[in-house]
VOFITI-386572 format. One record per residue (C-alpha): residue number from 0; chain; x, y, z. Coordinates in Angstrom, 2 decimals. Example, Ala and Ser with C-alpha at 12.3 -4.5 7.8 and 13.67 -1.06 7.14 Angstrom:
# VOFITI-386572
0 | A | 12.30 | -4.50 | 7.80
1 | A | 13.67 | -1.06 | 7.14
//
This chain:
# VOFITI-386572
0 | A | -0.13 | 0.03 | -0.09
1 | A | 1.05 | 3.69 | -0.79
2 | A | 0.72 | 6.47 | 1.69
3 | A | 0.32 | 9.93 | 0.80
4 | A | 0.75 | 11.98 | 3.78
5 | A | -0.50 | 15.59 | 3.46
6 | A | -0.81 | 16.27 | 7.35
7 | A | -0.14 | 20.08 | 8.04
8 | A | -0.49 | 20.98 | 3.98
9 | A | -3.29 | 23.41 | 2.71
10 | A | -5.32 | 23.03 | -0.63
11 | A | -4.00 | 22.70 | -3.31
12 | A | -1.14 | 20.87 | -1.83
13 | A | -2.96 | 17.71 | -0.83
14 | A | -4.79 | 17.53 | -3.79
15 | A | -1.37 | 17.78 | -5.96
16 | A | 0.12 | 15.04 | -3.88
17 | A | -3.02 | 12.92 | -3.93
18 | A | -2.83 | 12.92 | -7.92
19 | A | 1.16 | 12.36 | -7.97
20 | A | 0.27 | 9.17 | -5.45
21 | A | -2.23 | 7.82 | -7.65
22 | A | 0.11 | 8.15 | -10.50
23 | A | 2.93 | 6.43 | -8.91
24 | A | 0.84 | 3.71 | -7.35
25 | A | 1.08 | -0.06 | -9.16
26 | A | -1.99 | -1.27 | -10.98
27 | A | -4.31 | -2.08 | -8.43
28 | A | -2.37 | -1.04 | -5.66
29 | A | -4.28 | 0.73 | -2.67
30 | A | -3.25 | 4.24 | -1.84
31 | A | -3.81 | 5.64 | 1.57
32 | A | -4.15 | 9.57 | 2.03
33 | A | -3.80 | 10.84 | 5.36
34 | A | -5.73 | 14.54 | 5.57
35 | A | -6.01 | 16.50 | 8.89
36 | A | -8.22 | 19.18 | 7.77
37 | A | -11.92 | 19.45 | 6.69
38 | A | -11.25 | 21.65 | 3.83
39 | A | -8.77 | 19.51 | 1.99
40 | A | -10.76 | 16.30 | 2.88
41 | A | -13.56 | 17.64 | 0.91
42 | A | -11.45 | 18.56 | -1.79
43 | A | -10.08 | 15.56 | -2.30
44 | A | -12.98 | 13.44 | -1.84
45 | A | -14.80 | 15.65 | -4.56
46 | A | -11.73 | 15.23 | -6.82
47 | A | -11.91 | 11.26 | -6.61
48 | A | -15.76 | 11.18 | -6.79
49 | A | -15.40 | 13.46 | -10.08
50 | A | -12.81 | 10.87 | -11.59
51 | A | -15.17 | 7.96 | -10.71
52 | A | -12.61 | 6.58 | -8.25
53 | A | -13.81 | 4.04 | -5.33
54 | A | -12.53 | 5.06 | -1.94
55 | A | -13.50 | 4.75 | 1.56
56 | A | -13.00 | 7.13 | 4.61
57 | A | -12.29 | 6.30 | 7.96
58 | A | -11.79 | 8.85 | 11.13
59 | A | -9.03 | 8.52 | 13.51
60 | A | -9.56 | 11.45 | 15.64
61 | A | -8.66 | 14.75 | 13.91
62 | A | -7.01 | 12.65 | 11.23
63 | A | -9.06 | 11.49 | 8.24
64 | A | -7.72 | 8.64 | 6.11
65 | A | -8.94 | 8.09 | 2.62
66 | A | -8.40 | 4.51 | 1.07
67 | A | -8.40 | 4.34 | -2.88
68 | A | -7.54 | 1.74 | -5.22
69 | A | -5.86 | 2.71 | -8.46
70 | A | -7.74 | 1.37 | -11.22
71 | A | -7.95 | 2.10 | -15.05
72 | A | -9.41 | 5.44 | -14.61
73 | A | -6.33 | 7.07 | -13.73
74 | A | -5.80 | 10.95 | -13.16
75 | A | -4.37 | 12.57 | -16.05
76 | A | -4.16 | 16.09 | -17.70
77 | A | -7.81 | 15.37 | -19.37
78 | A | -9.70 | 14.28 | -16.30
79 | A | -11.58 | 16.69 | -14.16
80 | A | -9.44 | 19.02 | -11.75
81 | A | -10.74 | 19.53 | -8.27
82 | A | -11.09 | 23.08 | -7.26
83 | A | -12.69 | 23.76 | -10.76
84 | A | -15.95 | 24.99 | -9.75
85 | A | -19.29 | 23.94 | -11.72
86 | A | -19.12 | 25.63 | -14.96
87 | A | -20.38 | 29.04 | -14.34
88 | A | -23.00 | 30.59 | -16.64
89 | A | -21.71 | 31.83 | -20.09
90 | A | -23.05 | 34.90 | -21.67
91 | A | -24.79 | 35.18 | -24.98
92 | A | -22.08 | 34.48 | -27.66
93 | A | -19.92 | 32.26 | -25.39
94 | A | -18.12 | 35.20 | -23.70
95 | A | -17.50 | 34.52 | -19.77
96 | A | -16.95 | 37.71 | -17.85
97 | A | -15.64 | 37.42 | -14.18
98 | A | -15.31 | 40.27 | -11.75
99 | A | -12.05 | 40.10 | -9.64
100 | A | -12.71 | 42.16 | -6.11
101 | A | -9.55 | 42.55 | -4.26
102 | A | -10.40 | 45.86 | -1.72
103 | A | -13.69 | 46.94 | -0.27
104 | A | -12.62 | 50.33 | -2.03
105 | A | -12.11 | 51.18 | -5.53
106 | A | -9.24 | 52.96 | -6.42
107 | A | -6.88 | 54.55 | -4.03
108 | A | -6.69 | 58.00 | -2.95
109 | A | -9.64 | 58.85 | -0.52
110 | A | -10.92 | 56.06 | 1.41
111 | A | -14.56 | 57.41 | 1.89
112 | A | -14.88 | 57.99 | -2.03
113 | A | -13.51 | 54.77 | -2.50
114 | A | -16.34 | 53.16 | -0.46
115 | A | -18.76 | 55.25 | -2.40
116 | A | -17.25 | 54.07 | -5.84
117 | A | -17.30 | 50.37 | -4.86
118 | A | -21.22 | 50.80 | -3.83
119 | A | -21.91 | 52.72 | -7.16
120 | A | -19.93 | 50.03 | -9.19
121 | A | -22.09 | 46.93 | -7.46
122 | A | -24.94 | 48.97 | -8.09
123 | A | -24.38 | 49.19 | -11.66
124 | A | -23.00 | 45.88 | -12.31
125 | A | -26.61 | 44.58 | -11.34
126 | A | -27.79 | 46.36 | -14.38
127 | A | -25.08 | 44.89 | -16.71
128 | A | -26.50 | 42.25 | -19.50
129 | A | -25.51 | 39.72 | -19.26
130 | A | -24.73 | 39.43 | -15.69
131 | A | -20.92 | 38.32 | -15.03
132 | A | -20.47 | 34.60 | -14.92
133 | A | -18.66 | 35.07 | -11.44
134 | A | -17.22 | 37.14 | -8.93
135 | A | -14.30 | 36.40 | -6.83
136 | A | -13.27 | 38.16 | -3.56
137 | A | -9.75 | 37.73 | -2.07
138 | A | -7.56 | 40.26 | 0.13
139 | A | -9.88 | 42.80 | 1.73
140 | A | -12.24 | 42.19 | -0.69
141 | A | -13.93 | 39.50 | 1.07
142 | A | -15.23 | 42.49 | 3.33
143 | A | -17.63 | 43.21 | 0.64
144 | A | -19.70 | 40.08 | 1.40
145 | A | -20.11 | 40.80 | 4.89
146 | A | -23.41 | 40.81 | 6.85
147 | A | -23.12 | 44.48 | 6.85
148 | A | -21.80 | 45.30 | 3.72
149 | A | -23.57 | 48.11 | 1.47
150 | A | -23.60 | 46.00 | -1.20
151 | A | -24.91 | 42.78 | 0.42
152 | A | -28.32 | 43.38 | -1.51
153 | A | -26.55 | 43.88 | -4.82
154 | A | -24.78 | 40.53 | -4.25
155 | A | -27.85 | 38.47 | -3.46
156 | A | -29.87 | 40.22 | -6.61
157 | A | -26.82 | 38.92 | -8.94
158 | A | -26.67 | 35.51 | -7.42
159 | A | -30.56 | 35.29 | -8.35
160 | A | -29.46 | 36.21 | -11.87
161 | A | -27.16 | 33.31 | -12.03
162 | A | -23.69 | 34.92 | -10.97
163 | A | -21.47 | 32.57 | -8.92
164 | A | -19.67 | 33.98 | -5.68
165 | A | -15.98 | 32.92 | -4.61
166 | A | -14.73 | 34.04 | -1.42
167 | A | -10.95 | 33.48 | -0.36
168 | A | -10.67 | 31.17 | 2.77
169 | A | -7.26 | 32.08 | 3.62
170 | A | -8.43 | 35.83 | 3.59
171 | A | -11.37 | 35.10 | 5.59
172 | A | -9.45 | 33.59 | 8.15
173 | A | -7.07 | 36.42 | 8.47
174 | A | -9.67 | 38.99 | 8.55
175 | A | -11.73 | 36.62 | 11.32
176 | A | -15.14 | 36.97 | 9.54
177 | A | -15.84 | 33.50 | 8.97
178 | A | -19.11 | 33.61 | 10.82
179 | A | -20.23 | 37.02 | 9.07
180 | A | -20.35 | 35.88 | 5.59
181 | A | -24.22 | 35.19 | 4.38
182 | A | -23.29 | 34.85 | 0.96
183 | A | -20.95 | 33.34 | -1.55
184 | A | -19.02 | 29.84 | -1.40
185 | A | -15.84 | 29.59 | 0.46
186 | A | -12.98 | 28.83 | -1.91
187 | A | -9.13 | 28.29 | -2.08
188 | A | -6.71 | 29.85 | -4.16
189 | A | -6.37 | 26.93 | -6.85
190 | A | -10.53 | 27.10 | -7.40
191 | A | -10.26 | 30.81 | -7.52
192 | A | -7.36 | 30.49 | -10.11
193 | A | -9.44 | 28.19 | -12.13
194 | A | -12.23 | 30.82 | -12.28
195 | A | -9.86 | 33.36 | -13.34
196 | A | -8.46 | 30.96 | -15.70
197 | A | -11.43 | 30.13 | -17.55
198 | A | -13.00 | 33.81 | -17.76
199 | A | -12.73 | 35.24 | -21.43
200 | A | -12.75 | 38.89 | -19.55
201 | A | -11.69 | 39.73 | -16.22
202 | A | -13.19 | 43.08 | -14.50
203 | A | -11.05 | 44.57 | -11.75
204 | A | -12.84 | 47.51 | -9.84
//
């Protein structure tokens, strides 16, 4: 049995090590993956499920142990990559627009003005047709999705129109606002990178 130890690592490292371990394993050899955080566990389980691999999970205290048998369906460049989100809606004509929000203010210079501009940006973004496929928030941008955000209603309206929202988990933890985010999906950097990579056009307010 081959063991892949991802303890102490954060996404995308556990996924990368898992893929490598599955590729290196002999045909029919069990691969045991050790994971010590819920986010990475969810990531790897979804990857294995997406690629139709049989696996079991057992808990040993705070440690999760996934056992998977390497069969004919081996991970390669053509298979589904985890952290790639569900396909976001594509605008008419096939153009996919993604908005990358990196701050709770728009522009630099005057903070009060920057806040007003960001509110105006989201108010106008709701009117944009077609709506953006996704909005990603990272660094101080995650604050725009908080429960007291002046643009929360606009975020909800965009969500109803089919726009997906992705919030950087590392940034959320840095600012200590995990319990104050009523909208959006907590995402790791690999997932955010895939959203940006798949975009035809990126808007950065």
